[in-house]
N, C-alpha and C positions, 0 to 999 in steps of 0.2 A: 235711492233713499235708504233702502235696506242696507246697502253697503256702508253708508255713513253712520247708520245706527249701530252697526257692528263695531265700527271704529270707536265710537264714544263709549260703548259698553264692553270694550275689550279688557282683558285682565290688566292689572296694574303692572307697568313695566318695572323690571328689576334688573340692575346691573349685575354682571357675573360676579360670583363670590369665590371662584376657584383660587386657592392660594397660589397654585402654579402660574395662573395667568397674571395674578397680581405681581409675582416676582418677575415674570417676563416683561411686562409693560411698565410697571412702576418701579421695579428694582433695578432697571437699567437707567443710567443717567447719561444724558447727552449735554455736554458742557459747551455752551454757545456764548458768543459775545452778547453782553447785555447792553452795551453802549454802541452808538454808531461809530465811535472812534476806535473801537476794539478791532484788532487785526487778526489775521488768520492764526498767528502764533498762540493766540489765546484759546484756540479751539482744541479741546482734548478729545481723545478717542472715547468711544463708548466704553463704560466700565461695567463689568459684571457685578451683580449684587453680591454683597458679602454673605457669608454663610448664614442661612436662616432667613434671608431676604431682608428688605428694608422698607420702612414706611414711605408712602408717596410723599409725605411732607419732609422726610429726612433726605434732602438732596444737597449736593455740594453748593457752596456759594457761587452764584452766577450760573448754576446748571439747571437744566430742565430734564424732567423725565421724558421718555419717548412720547408718551401720551400727551403731555403738555406741549411738546414741540409740534406734534401733529395738529393739535387744536390751534396753536398760535399760527401755524402755516395756513390753516384754513381761513382764519380771520384776516391774515395778511393778503391772501389771494382775493378775498372779497373787496379789499381796498386797493387792488391793483399792484400788490407787492409780491415779488417772487423770492424764493429762498436764495441765499447767497451760495457760492460754490463751497465755502467751508461748511456751511450747514448741510448741504447735500452730501458732502463727503462723510460727515458724521452720521447722517441718517443711512447712508449706503452701508456703513460698517454694521449698523444695527441689522440691516437686511442680510448680512453675511457676505457682503461684497468686499473685495480688495480695492479700495478707492484709489490706491496709488498705481498698482500694476495694471488695473483694468479701468483707468480713469476715463476712457472713451465710452464706458458703459454707465456713466452717471445718469444718463437719460432714464435708466430703469428706476432709480430712486426718485427722480422728478416725476415720472409717470405714476409711480406708486402713491406719492403724496397727493396727486391731483385726480386719482382714480374715482370715478363716480360709484355710487352704491348700486349694487344689483338688486333687483326685486327678488324676494319680498322683504329685504332688509331696510331698516330705517335708523337714523342717527339720533342719539339722545345724550343728555348730559347728567352726570351725577356729581354734584358739588364741583362743577367745573371740569370734570373728567369725562372724556368722550367714551361712549360705548355704543354698541350696535345691537339691534333687536330684530329677530326674524319673526314676522307676524304670523307665519304659517306653523313653524315648529316651536315658537315661544322660546327659542334659544337666544342667549345674549353673549356678546364677546367684547373684550377690550380692544381687539385688533380688527382692522378693516377686513371685510370678507374677501377682498381681492389681493390682500398683501401677499399671500402665499404664491399666487401665480407669478408675481414679479420676482420673488426669490427663485422660483423654478426657471424663469426665463434667463436669469443671470447664470444659473448653474448649467443650463443647456448650451449657452454660448461659450462659456469657459471650457466645458468638457469637449466641445467641438474644436476649439482652438488648440487644446493640449493633446488632442488625439494623435496617435502615431500612425493613423491610417494613411494610405496613399491618397494622392489628389483625386484619382479616379473614384475611389471609394467615397471620399467626401462629396464629390460632385453628385454621385448617385444618391447620397443622403439628402442633399439639397433639393434634388429633383423630386424625391419622395415627399419631402417637407412641403414643397411648392404644390404638389398634387393635393395633399391634405388641406393646405390652406385654401385652395380654390374650392374644394368641397365645403369647407367650413364657411367660406364667404357666401356661397350660394345658399347655404342653409340659413345663415343669419339674415340675409336679405329677405328670405321668405318669412322668417320669424317676425321681423320688424314691421311687415305689412299688416299683420293681423292685430296689432295693438292700436287702440283708439283712445285719445284723451277726452275725458269728460269733466265738466265742472258743475258742481252742485252748490248753490249758495255763493258766498263771496270767496271763501278760502278753501273749500273742499274740492280739490282736483284729484281725480283718480284715473287709472288706466285700465281699459277693459280689453280682454283678449276675445276676439270674435269667434275663434275656433273652440277654445276650452271653456268659454264663459267665465273665465277667472278675472277677478278685479284686484288690483294692487294699488297702494298709495305711492310707491316709488316708480318713476318712469323706467322701465326695464331696458329701453333702447340705448341710452348712452353707455351703460355698462357692457352690453353685448358688443357694441361698436368698439369700445375700449379694448376688450379682450381680443377682438379680431385684429385691431391695429398692433397690439403687442405681439401677436403671433407673426404678423408681417414684418415687424422690426427685427424679431429674432431671425427670421428667414433672410432678411437683408444682411444682417451681421454675418451669418454663415456664408452667404454668397460672396461677400467682400473678402472673407478670409481665404477663400480658394480661388479668387480672381474672377468670379463670375459677375456679369452686370446686374 
C-alpha cells in the first residue's frame, strides 16, 4: 500500500527539454511509405536536421520523425503488425548501421524496436511524443534506455568482421566472449529469481525484490532477458564469422 501511495504522490512527470535531444530525436526524419501501395523506392534515408535543428512539426511530406516512427511501430505491434524491411532499413540507418553492406544485421534494428523497458524506467506520452522516465533518478529521455546497447552490439560485430587479426586470435576472442556470456547468464538467472509480482487493487501491479526490498512498477525480467539474448546473438555472429558452430 505504501508503494502505491508513493506512486500517486510522485512528482509530476516532465519530458526532457534538452535542445540536443530534441535535435537528435525530432530533428531526424525517417521518410516512410504512408500508403499500402507505396513501394520501397519511396523510402528515403534518414536525413540530418538542418543547421539549428527543426521543429517536430516541420517534417517532410509523408515523413515521420524517429520518435513518431517508434510510437507507430509500438501501436502496430500491439495490433499484430511488424515493420516492413524498408522501414527497418531506415531505422537501422538512424542507429548508425549500414543497412546495405550489413543487411544480415537488420535483426539488431528489429530487436531495438521491440526492446522492453528496464526497471525503473516507464513510458509516457507528451502530445503524442514518447518519452521515458526513471522513477529513481527522476531523469527523462526521448530515446529508449536500451537503444545504446543495440548500437554497440552492431559496432562490436562489424569491428570483429573488419579486424585484420588471424583466425586463431578471433577464435580466442570468441571463446573469451563465450566465457563472459556464461557468467552473465548465471548472474541473470539468479537475479530473475528474486523478483516477485504483486497486484494491489485492480490495476496496480508492481514487482518486489526479495533481497534488496526494492519495489518497481516495470517488470525488470524481460529487459534483463533481452540484454542477455542480445549478447548471445552477438556471440553467435562472431562465431559464424570465424567458422565456429
